[in-house]
C-alpha positions in Angstrom: 53.9 8.5 -6.3 52.7 5.1 -4.6 54.0 4.5 -1.2 54.6 0.6 -0.4 55.6 0.2 3.3 58.5 2.8 3.5 59.3 2.7 0.0 58.7 5.3 -2.5 57.7 4.0 -6.2 57.6 6.2 -8.8 55.4 6.4 -11.5 58.1 5.4 -14.3 59.8 2.6 -11.8 56.0 1.3 -11.8 55.5 1.1 -15.7 59.2 -0.7 -15.8 58.1 -3.4 -13.6 54.8 -4.4 -15.9 54.3 -8.1 -16.3 53.6 -9.6 -19.7 51.5 -12.5 -18.3 48.9 -12.0 -15.4 50.3 -13.1 -12.0 48.2 -16.1 -10.4 46.2 -14.7 -7.3 44.3 -16.6 -4.5 40.9 -16.9 -5.4 38.6 -15.4 -2.6 35.2 -16.7 -1.7 34.6 -13.9 0.7 31.4 -12.2 0.2 32.4 -8.3 -0.7 35.9 -8.9 -1.8 37.4 -6.8 -4.1 38.1 -9.6 -6.7 34.5 -11.0 -6.5 32.7 -7.9 -6.6 34.7 -6.4 -9.6 35.9 -9.7 -11.1 34.4 -9.0 -14.8 36.1 -5.8 -14.7 39.5 -6.7 -13.3 39.2 -9.8 -16.3 38.7 -7.3 -18.5 42.2 -5.6 -18.3 44.8 -6.9 -20.0 48.7 -5.8 -19.6 48.6 -3.0 -22.4 44.9 -1.8 -21.4 46.2 -1.5 -17.6 49.3 0.3 -18.5 47.1 2.6 -20.6 45.2 3.4 -17.6 48.1 3.7 -15.5 49.1 6.6 -17.9 46.0 8.3 -17.7 45.6 8.2 -14.1 49.0 9.7 -14.0 48.5 12.3 -16.0 44.6 13.6 -15.1 44.2 11.4 -11.7 47.0 13.0 -9.8 46.3 14.8 -5.9 45.4 18.2 -6.6 42.9 17.6 -9.9 39.2 17.1 -9.3 38.2 13.7 -9.8 36.0 14.1 -12.8 38.8 15.4 -15.0 39.8 11.9 -16.0 36.4 11.1 -17.3 36.1 14.5 -18.9 39.5 14.0 -20.9 37.8 10.5 -21.6 34.6 12.1 -23.2 37.0 14.3 -25.3 38.8 11.4 -26.3 35.5 9.5 -27.0 36.3 6.9 -24.2 32.8 6.1 -23.4 32.8 2.4 -22.4 34.9 -0.2 -22.1 37.0 -1.3 -18.8 39.1 2.1 -18.4 35.6 4.2 -18.6 34.0 1.9 -16.1 36.9 2.2 -13.7 37.2 5.6 -14.0 33.7 6.3 -13.2 33.9 4.2 -10.0 37.0 6.5 -8.9 34.5 9.6 -9.4 31.9 7.7 -7.1 34.2 6.0 -4.4 37.8 6.7 -4.5 38.7 4.1 -1.9 36.7 1.6 -3.9 38.9 2.6 -7.0 42.2 2.6 -5.3 41.6 -1.0 -4.1 40.9 -2.1 -7.8 44.1 -0.4 -9.0 46.0 -2.1 -6.4 44.7 -5.4 -7.0 45.3 -4.9 -10.7 49.0 -3.7 -9.9 49.4 -7.1 -8.1 48.2 -9.1 -11.1 50.3 -7.1 -13.9 53.4 -5.9 -12.2 56.4 -6.9 -10.2 55.6 -4.4 -7.8 55.5 -6.3 -4.7 58.7 -8.3 -5.4 60.5 -4.7 -6.1 59.3 -3.3 -2.9 60.7 -6.6 -1.0 64.0 -6.4 -2.9 64.3 -2.5 -1.9 63.3 -3.3 1.9 65.6 -6.2 1.8 68.9 -4.0 1.3 67.3 -1.2 3.8 70.0 -1.2 6.4 68.5 1.8 8.1 64.9 0.0 7.8 66.3 -3.1 9.4 67.8 -1.2 12.4 64.5 0.5 13.0 62.5 -2.6 12.6 65.0 -4.3 15.3 65.0 -1.4 17.6 61.0 -1.1 17.6 61.0 -5.3 18.1 63.0 -4.9 21.2 61.3 -2.1 22.9 58.0 -3.7 22.4 59.3 -7.3 23.5 60.9 -5.4 26.6 57.5 -3.7 27.5 55.4 -6.6 27.2 57.5 -9.0 29.7 57.9 -7.9 33.0 61.0 -9.3 34.0 62.8 -8.1 31.5 64.4 -4.7 32.2 65.1 -2.2 29.0 68.0 0.3 29.5 66.3 3.7 30.3 68.7 5.5 27.8 66.8 3.5 25.1 63.1 4.4 26.2 60.7 6.8 24.6 61.1 8.2 21.3 64.8 10.0 22.0 66.0 6.5 23.6 65.1 4.3 20.4 67.2 6.9 18.3 70.2 6.0 20.8 69.4 2.2 20.2 69.2 2.5 16.9 73.0 4.1 16.9 74.0 1.4 19.2 73.0 -1.0 17.3 74.6 0.0 14.2 77.7 0.7 16.5 77.6 -2.5 17.8 77.1 -4.2 14.2 80.4 -2.3 13.0 82.2 -3.4 16.4 81.2 -7.4 15.4 82.3 -6.6 11.6 79.0 -7.7 10.6 79.6 -11.0 12.0 78.0 -13.5 14.8 79.2 -12.9 18.0 78.9 -16.6 18.6 79.7 -18.3 15.5 81.5 -15.7 13.4 79.0 -16.0 10.7 78.2 -13.2 8.5 75.0 -11.6 9.4 72.3 -10.6 7.2 70.0 -7.5 7.4 67.0 -7.9 5.7 63.2 -7.1 6.1 60.1 -7.8 4.1 60.7 -11.6 3.5 58.2 -13.9 3.7 60.6 -17.0 4.4 62.2 -16.6 7.7 66.5 -16.2 7.2 68.4 -18.4 9.9 71.3 -16.0 9.5 69.4 -12.7 9.8 70.9 -10.5 12.5 69.2 -10.6 15.8 69.8 -8.9 19.2 70.4 -11.7 22.1 71.4 -11.0 25.8 74.7 -12.7 26.9 73.0 -12.9 30.5 69.4 -13.8 29.7 68.8 -13.3 33.9 69.6 -9.7 33.0 67.9 -7.1 31.0 68.7 -5.1 27.8 71.8 -3.1 28.4 74.8 -1.7 26.6 76.9 -4.2 28.3 74.6 -7.4 28.3 73.9 -7.6 24.4 75.8 -8.9 21.4 74.5 -9.5 17.7 73.9 -13.4 16.8 72.0 -15.4 13.9 68.4 -16.1 14.1 69.0 -19.5 14.7 71.4 -19.0 17.4 69.2 -17.0 19.3 66.6 -19.4 19.2 69.0 -22.3 19.8 70.5 -20.4 23.1 67.1 -19.3 24.5 67.3 -18.4 27.9 70.4 -20.4 28.3 73.9 -19.0 30.0 76.9 -19.8 27.6 78.1 -22.6 29.9 74.5 -24.4 29.7 74.6 -23.9 25.7 77.8 -25.2 25.2 77.0 -28.0 27.2 73.8 -28.6 24.9 75.9 -28.1 21.7 78.4 -30.6 22.6 75.6 -33.0 23.5 74.2 -32.4 19.9 77.8 -33.0 18.1 77.8 -36.6 20.3 74.4 -37.4 19.1 75.0 -37.0 15.7 78.3 -38.3 15.8 80.0 -34.9 14.6 83.6 -33.6 16.0 83.8 -29.6 16.3 86.0 -28.4 13.3 
């Protein structure tokens, strides 16, 4: 079973994510990069050949088996040369190097990356854990921002995650200021303006049960450290500047 981030990808899933055309990958020029050192070998694989190697690796290269069992099987099947044999020989000599090459081939010949991101995007538990970690880390970095003592330590982090989930349910999954649906997603490359964000109601005070609410990311960025009265004044100013009227 392959593990990417906090998501486990089974062999069957990975095979089903196989691409028929190679993914275009960035060309590296740094000496020692896998794609340069093993360029000829990597380019020798097509989709079907790599699938065949994955099948052999799944059967003969799983955890608990000795490294040379894969090449011994190849000997019995007269696979004494070619890309699969070359890759298997690298595995015998340097398992870490082999893993890097296989990971690169999987990036080229499977949609595993997109699959994992989609799983992460819809993983609410992962989202709340990520948010809790960020809140604690952020408070620790800033000496002027106090974090509730009930949210410190490993037990406190679990309490914070529980609180965030309860708060989200209490707000019916909507931004406390705009009423827009909050989106829970992680593992995305592009920023989502409606991504759920924890904001201090009164920015002069710390993070505690009575001084936080969940808002859209863009709202949190705009509000910054302003209190609500100042924030409202700035929003009204924007309406006037752009000749817009509140709905």
